[in-house]
C-alpha positions as CSV (number, residue, x, y, z in Angstrom):
1,M,-15.8,26.0,82.1
2,N,-19.3,25.8,81.2
3,A,-21.4,25.1,83.3
4,P,-23.3,21.7,83.0
5,A,-26.8,21.3,81.7
6,G,-28.9,21.6,84.5
7,S,-26.8,22.6,86.8
8,L,-28.9,24.1,90.0
9,L,-25.4,26.2,91.4
10,S,-22.8,26.6,89.5
11,A,-19.2,28.9,89.8
12,D,-16.4,29.4,87.2
13,Q,-12.6,31.0,87.5
14,L,-12.9,32.1,90.8
15,R,-10.4,34.1,92.5
16,K,-10.4,35.5,95.9
17,A,-7.2,36.6,97.5
18,Y,-6.9,37.7,101.3
19,G,-3.9,40.6,100.6
20,P,-0.9,38.8,100.0
21,T,-3.0,35.4,100.5
22,V,-5.1,34.0,97.8
23,A,-7.0,31.5,98.6
24,L,-8.9,30.6,95.1
25,D,-7.2,31.1,92.0
26,G,-9.3,29.7,89.1
27,A,-11.4,27.2,91.1
28,A,-14.7,25.8,89.5
29,F,-17.8,24.4,91.0
30,S,-21.0,22.9,89.9
31,I,-24.1,20.7,91.7
32,H,-27.6,19.5,90.3
33,S,-30.7,19.2,92.6
34,G,-30.7,16.0,94.8
35,E,-26.9,16.0,94.2
36,V,-24.3,15.1,97.5
37,V,-20.9,17.1,96.2
38,A,-18.2,16.6,98.8
39,V,-15.4,19.5,98.5
40,M,-12.5,17.8,99.7
41,G,-8.9,19.6,100.7
42,P,-5.7,19.8,103.1
43,S,-6.2,22.6,105.6
44,G,-5.9,26.2,103.7
45,S,-6.7,25.0,100.3
46,G,-9.2,27.4,100.0
47,K,-12.6,24.7,100.4
48,S,-14.4,26.5,103.2
49,T,-13.8,29.9,101.0
50,L,-15.2,28.3,98.1
51,L,-18.2,27.5,100.6
52,H,-18.4,31.3,101.0
53,C,-18.2,32.1,97.6
54,L,-21.0,30.0,96.4
55,A,-23.3,30.7,99.3
56,G,-23.1,34.5,98.6
57,I,-21.6,35.4,102.0
58,V,-18.1,36.4,100.7
59,P,-17.8,38.1,97.2
60,P,-15.0,36.5,94.9
61,D,-12.6,38.9,93.8
62,S,-13.4,38.0,89.7
63,G,-15.6,34.8,88.2
64,S,-18.6,34.0,88.3
65,I,-21.2,32.1,90.2
66,T,-24.9,31.1,88.8
67,Y,-27.9,30.1,91.3
68,D,-31.1,28.9,89.5
69,G,-30.0,30.7,85.6
70,R,-28.9,34.4,87.8
71,E,-25.9,36.0,88.9
72,L,-25.0,36.3,92.1
73,A,-23.2,39.5,91.8
74,T,-26.1,41.2,89.8
75,M,-28.4,40.5,93.2
76,S,-28.3,43.3,96.1
77,D,-27.0,42.6,99.3
78,A,-30.9,42.4,100.6
79,E,-31.3,39.8,97.7
80,R,-28.8,38.0,98.7
81,S,-29.3,38.0,102.4
82,A,-33.2,37.0,101.3
83,L,-31.6,33.6,99.1
84,R,-29.9,33.1,102.3
85,R,-32.8,33.0,104.8
86,S,-35.2,30.7,101.8
87,D,-33.3,28.7,99.6
88,F,-29.8,27.6,101.5
89,G,-29.7,26.0,104.6
90,F,-26.4,26.0,106.3
91,V,-24.8,23.2,108.9
92,F,-21.5,24.7,110.5
93,Q,-19.1,22.2,112.4
94,F,-20.2,23.4,115.8
95,G,-23.9,24.2,115.2
96,Q,-23.9,27.0,116.1
97,L,-27.6,27.0,118.2
98,V,-28.0,30.0,120.2
99,P,-27.7,28.6,123.7
100,E,-30.4,31.3,125.1
101,L,-33.5,29.3,123.3
102,T,-34.4,25.9,123.4
103,C,-33.8,23.3,120.8
104,V,-37.3,23.7,119.4
105,E,-37.4,27.5,119.2
106,N,-33.7,27.1,117.8
107,V,-34.9,24.9,114.6
108,A,-37.9,27.6,114.2
109,L,-35.7,30.5,114.5
110,P,-35.1,30.7,110.3
111,L,-39.1,30.3,109.9
112,R,-39.4,32.9,112.8
113,L,-37.3,35.2,110.7
114,N,-39.1,34.7,107.5
115,G,-42.7,35.8,109.1
116,T,-43.9,33.0,110.1
117,S,-46.3,32.5,113.1
118,R,-44.5,30.8,115.8
119,K,-47.1,28.3,116.2
120,Q,-46.7,26.9,112.9
121,A,-43.1,27.7,112.9
122,E,-42.7,25.2,115.8
123,R,-45.2,22.4,114.2
124,A,-42.7,22.5,110.8
125,A,-39.9,22.7,113.4
126,L,-40.7,19.1,115.6
127,G,-41.6,18.0,112.4
128,W,-37.7,17.6,111.6
129,M,-36.7,17.6,114.6
130,E,-39.2,13.6,114.7
131,R,-36.9,13.3,111.4
132,L,-33.7,13.9,112.5
133,E,-34.6,11.6,115.5
134,V,-34.2,14.5,118.5
135,D,-38.0,15.3,118.8
136,D,-37.1,14.2,122.6
137,L,-35.1,17.1,122.8
138,K,-37.4,19.8,122.0
139,G,-38.0,21.7,125.5
140,K,-34.0,21.3,126.0
141,R,-31.7,24.4,125.6
142,P,-28.2,23.8,123.4
143,G,-26.0,23.5,126.6
144,E,-27.9,20.6,128.0
145,V,-27.7,18.3,125.3
146,S,-25.2,15.9,123.6
147,G,-22.6,17.3,120.5
148,G,-23.9,14.7,118.5
149,Q,-27.5,15.7,119.4
150,G,-27.1,19.4,119.4
151,Q,-25.4,18.7,115.4
152,R,-29.1,16.8,114.7
153,V,-31.0,19.8,116.2
154,A,-28.6,22.0,113.4
155,V,-29.5,19.6,110.7
156,A,-32.7,20.5,111.4
157,R,-33.0,24.2,111.9
158,A,-30.9,23.6,107.9
159,L,-34.2,21.8,106.3
160,V,-36.8,23.6,108.0
161,T,-36.9,25.8,105.2
162,E,-36.7,23.0,103.0
163,P,-33.9,24.8,101.1
164,R,-32.9,24.4,97.4
165,V,-29.3,24.2,99.1
166,L,-27.7,23.2,102.4
167,F,-24.0,24.1,102.7
168,A,-22.6,21.9,105.4
169,D,-19.2,22.8,106.8
170,E,-17.6,20.1,108.2
171,P,-20.4,19.0,109.6
172,T,-18.7,15.9,111.6
173,G,-15.5,17.4,112.9
174,A,-16.5,18.2,116.4
175,L,-18.4,14.6,116.4
176,D,-16.6,11.3,117.6
177,S,-16.7,8.8,114.6
178,L,-20.1,7.1,115.7
179,N,-22.1,10.4,115.8
180,G,-20.8,11.8,112.6
181,E,-21.7,8.7,111.1
182,R,-25.4,9.2,112.8
183,V,-25.6,12.4,111.5
184,M,-24.3,12.2,108.2
185,V,-26.5,9.0,107.2
186,L,-29.7,11.5,108.3
187,L,-28.7,14.5,106.8
188,T,-28.1,13.1,103.4
189,D,-31.3,11.2,103.9
190,A,-33.1,13.8,104.6
191,A,-31.9,16.2,102.4
192,R,-32.7,13.9,99.5
193,S,-36.0,13.6,100.7
194,T,-36.8,17.3,99.9
195,N,-34.4,17.0,96.1
196,A,-31.7,19.3,97.6
197,A,-28.0,19.8,96.4
198,V,-25.6,19.2,99.7
199,V,-22.2,21.0,99.4
200,L,-20.3,19.2,101.8
201,V,-16.6,20.6,102.7
202,T,-15.1,18.0,104.8
203,H,-11.2,16.8,104.5
204,E,-12.2,13.6,106.0
205,A,-12.8,10.6,103.7
206,R,-15.0,8.8,105.4
207,V,-17.5,11.7,105.2
208,A,-16.9,12.5,101.4
209,A,-18.3,8.5,101.1
210,Y,-21.8,10.1,101.6
211,S,-21.6,12.0,98.9
212,D,-22.5,11.5,94.8
213,R,-19.0,13.4,93.4
214,E,-16.4,14.7,94.8
215,I,-14.5,18.2,94.1
216,V,-10.3,18.4,95.0
217,V,-9.4,21.7,95.9
218,R,-5.6,22.7,96.3
219,D,-4.0,25.3,96.1
220,G,-7.1,27.0,95.7
221,R,-7.5,25.5,92.5
222,S,-10.7,22.6,92.1
223,R,-10.9,19.0,90.5
224,D,-13.5,16.9,89.5
225,M,-12.7,13.3,90.8
226,E,-13.7,10.2,89.3
227,R,-15.6,7.5,91.0
228,A,-15.0,4.2,90.9
229,V,-18.3,2.4,90.6
């Protein structure tokens, strides 16, 4: 598969095994700026491994991954780490907020790690918290907020650097349907406002419905699904 013209992030013939267990077996992927692509599949299908490879967290055994015209394999570990601090944002199933920090400090953390002053970082963090409707939680710690609120704080943290690609791994998996729906509406609206590409890993059809396109991963292989208009 050749990456479609204009793809921001693409992969071809990805293979990854953990000992005798094959996680990816020739998977392919592509996404454009401003697009939301849902990666679906049952547990153990390889969808989270695909996300980790695309984000440069886990190197594939073979195959190619290209971001903005550059092959990830040619980058040093330091360059890939810098990419994850600036161009990539992450939302995980359980938020993974730092419990010792307040919510505003959590959101500001990626900017602080990039050298932004505390004042500037927290100003930007409050702006994103307002957009995600959690600015009233700025002084609270993660243990003092609900699951849905905490996940919106995590989305604000992922978007505060205005990444070009947002990786969301089962972002509503720990939430009830009402909170999950609210998180998805705010996440997709906020990402599209900055023209970010969203790689959305999920096994839930109701979550995938917020995407523009679906890719199904099964037994380590990927298939682009046609969506009825």
